C-alpha positions in Angstrom: 91.6 93.1 88.6 95.0 93.6 90.1 96.3 96.6 92.1 100.1 97.2 92.6 101.1 99.4 95.5 104.4 100.3 97.1 103.7 100.1 100.8 100.9 98.9 103.2 98.3 101.7 103.4 98.8 103.0 99.9 96.1 100.7 98.7 93.6 102.1 101.1 94.5 105.7 100.7 94.4 105.8 96.9 92.1 102.9 95.8 90.4 101.6 98.9 86.9 102.4 97.8 87.5 101.0 94.3 88.8 97.8 95.8 85.8 97.5 98.1 83.3 98.3 95.3 84.6 95.8 92.8 85.1 93.1 95.4 81.5 93.6 96.5 80.4 93.3 92.9 82.0 89.9 92.6 85.2 90.8 90.8 88.3 88.8 91.7 90.5 91.5 93.2 94.2 90.9 93.9 96.5 93.4 95.7 100.2 93.2 95.3 102.3 95.2 97.8 106.0 95.7 96.9 107.5 96.3 100.4 106.6 96.1 104.1 106.8 99.8 104.7 109.6 99.5 107.2 110.7 103.1 107.0 107.3 104.6 107.8 107.0 107.1 110.6 104.9 105.9 113.6 102.0 107.8 115.0 101.1 105.9 118.3 103.8 106.8 120.8 103.5 103.3 122.4 104.6 101.7 119.1 107.6 104.0 118.5 110.2 101.3 119.2 109.0 99.3 116.3 110.7 101.8 114.0 113.8 101.4 111.8 115.6 103.6 114.3 115.0 101.2 117.1 113.7 97.5 116.9 113.2 97.6 113.2 110.0 95.5 113.5 107.6 97.9 111.9 107.4 95.9 108.7 106.2 92.7 110.4 103.7 94.8 112.4 102.3 96.3 109.2 101.7 92.9 107.7 99.0 92.6 110.4 97.6 96.0 109.6 97.4 95.2 105.9 95.5 92.0 106.6 93.0 93.9 108.7 92.6 96.5 105.9 92.1 93.7 103.4 89.3 92.2 105.5 87.6 95.6 105.5 87.9 96.0 101.8 87.0 92.4 100.9 89.8 91.7 98.4 90.1 88.2 97.1 93.9 87.7 97.3 97.0 89.6 98.5 100.7 89.1 97.5 104.0 90.6 98.4 106.2 91.1 95.4 108.8 88.4 95.6 107.4 87.3 99.0 107.2 89.2 102.4 110.3 91.2 103.0 112.1 90.4 99.7 112.1 94.2 99.0 112.5 96.8 101.7 110.9 100.2 101.9 113.5 102.6 100.4 112.3 105.7 102.3 111.9 109.1 100.7 114.3 110.3 98.1 117.8 111.2 99.2 117.8 109.4 102.6 120.2 106.8 103.8 117.7 104.0 103.5 117.7 104.4 99.8 121.1 102.5 99.9 120.0 99.6 102.0 121.0 96.4 100.0 117.3 95.2 100.0 115.9 98.6 99.2 113.2 98.4 96.6 115.0 100.9 94.4 118.3 99.0 94.7 116.7 95.8 93.2 117.2 94.8 89.7 114.3 96.1 87.6 114.4 92.9 85.5 114.0 90.6 88.5 111.1 92.7 89.9 109.4 92.6 86.5 109.7 88.8 86.4 108.2 88.5 89.8 105.2 90.6 88.8 104.8 88.7 85.5 104.7 85.4 87.6 101.7 86.9 89.4 100.2 87.9 86.1 100.6 84.4 84.7 98.9 82.9 87.7 95.9 85.2 88.2 95.6 86.6 84.7 94.2 90.1 85.4 92.3 92.0 82.7 92.7 95.3 84.5 95.8 96.5 86.4 96.1 99.7 88.5 99.2 101.4 89.8 100.8 104.9 90.0 101.6 107.5 87.3 105.2 108.1 86.2 105.8 110.5 89.1 104.5 107.9 91.6 101.7 110.2 92.6 104.0 112.5 94.7 107.6 111.5 93.8 108.3 108.7 96.3 111.1 106.5 94.9 109.2 103.2 95.6 106.0 104.5 93.9 108.1 105.4 90.8 109.7 102.0 90.8 106.3 100.3 91.1 105.2 102.3 88.1 108.2 101.2 86.1 107.7 97.5 87.0 104.0 97.5 86.2 104.4 99.3 82.9 107.2 97.0 81.8 105.2 93.9 82.9 102.0 95.1 81.1 104.0 95.6 77.9 105.0 91.9 78.0 101.6 90.6 79.1 99.1 89.4 76.5 96.3 89.1 79.0 96.1 92.6 80.5 93.6 94.6 78.6 93.8 97.9 80.5 96.3 99.7 82.7 95.2 102.7 84.9 97.0 105.2 87.0 95.4 106.1 90.3 95.3 109.9 90.8 93.7 112.6 92.9 91.3 115.1 91.2 92.3 118.8 91.4 88.7 119.9 91.5 87.5 117.2 94.0 90.5 117.9 96.3 89.8 121.7 96.3 86.1 121.0 97.2 87.0 118.6 99.9 89.5 121.0 101.5 87.0 123.8 101.4 84.5 121.7 103.3 87.1 120.7 105.8 88.0 124.3 106.5 84.3 124.8 107.5 84.2 121.8 109.8 85.3 122.7 113.3 85.5 119.0 114.2 88.6 118.4 111.9 91.6 117.9 114.3 94.2 118.3 111.6 95.9 121.2 109.8 94.0 121.8 106.5 96.4 122.7 103.7 96.0 125.5 101.2 94.9 124.6 97.7 97.9 123.5 95.7 99.7 121.9 98.6 98.5 118.3 98.0 99.5 116.4 94.8 96.6 116.5 92.3 95.9 115.9 88.7 94.1 118.3 86.4 90.6 117.0 85.8 91.1 117.4 82.0 93.5 114.4 82.2 91.2 112.1 84.2 89.5 109.5 82.2 87.7 107.5 84.8 85.6 108.4 87.9 84.6 105.5 90.1 81.7 106.1 92.4 82.6 104.7 95.9 79.9 106.4 97.9 78.4 103.0 98.9 81.9 101.9 100.2 83.3 105.0 101.9 82.9 103.3 105.3 84.8 100.3 104.1 87.6 102.7 103.0 87.6 104.4 106.4 87.7 101.0 108.1 90.8 100.1 106.1 92.4 103.4 106.8 91.8 102.9 110.6 93.5 99.5 110.3 96.7 101.2 109.3 96.9 102.8 112.7 100.7 103.2 112.8 100.5 105.5 109.7 97.1 107.0 109.5 94.7 109.0 111.8 91.1 109.3 110.7 88.9 112.3 111.1 85.5 113.4 109.8 85.6 113.0 106.0 89.4 113.0 106.1 92.5 111.4 107.3 96.1 112.5 108.1 99.5 110.9 108.0 102.2 111.5 110.6 102.5 115.1 109.4 99.1 115.9 110.7 97.9 117.5 107.4 94.3 116.8 106.5 93.5 115.0 103.2 89.8 114.8 102.2 88.1 111.6 101.3 85.9 112.0 98.2 82.9 109.9 97.1 84.8 109.2 94.0 88.2 107.7 93.1 89.9 108.9 90.0 92.0 107.2 87.3 93.9 107.9 84.1 93.7 105.2 81.4 97.3 104.5 80.3 96.8 101.4 78.1 93.9 99.7 76.4 90.6 100.6 74.8 89.0 103.8 76.0 85.4 103.0 75.2 83.2 102.7 78.3 85.9 103.7 80.8 84.2 106.9 82.1 82.8 105.3 85.2 83.9 101.7 85.2 87.4 100.2 85.0 85.9 97.2 83.3 83.6 99.3 81.1 83.1 97.8 77.7 85.2 94.7 78.5 82.4 92.7 80.0 79.4 91.2 78.1 
């Protein structure tokens, strides 16, 4: 099973529980991260000078955070696409960092696809997970990751299923309602419709991560430059609460649908 994510922390936010669950069940789980997340905003004031606006050392620091998150989730292997630092965090759409010569979105799609195919050839995943065509919420690097993965899967004979990681509209609404009732939550709780979600009618697979929520929270805490953890939730530098469900949600994009309702490997294993 192979997960492709754009930046350190994306793997924990979107698929941390799933990574922990399948790792604990004995699956060989590989995570590929496409950039070092150099353009991320920094939450702890004492680390502010790591930022791209100052020392520009955040990417190196986040390698350590990612390793700590990996230890919490128990994955088998980790790779950076093309090697650490080959591709740089492009930043949000329309900012100057989009034009950096190493920006992920500036790279040749064909080169990046070949780099991912080289990983496929080595580890031979049956199941691959990445973002939907909008990258979840429109980040250019997430969209590029989607493009690379879908192109590589089309050329791979070994990948049997491709899934997109998504957030459930219904589960997010329930989670936000619970956070509004919890006086311990230190973040701003958004209104329904403010977080990116997918209608539940489009969701094909619901993976129960209840036994691994604490692993997911441990991984989120590891990404301390980017994430603050609260009760049953977390927030990025914007201070907006995002609930953490007992389930992670996926849309099957390629491969047989039989058995996928609760298991990414459903129907593929004897």
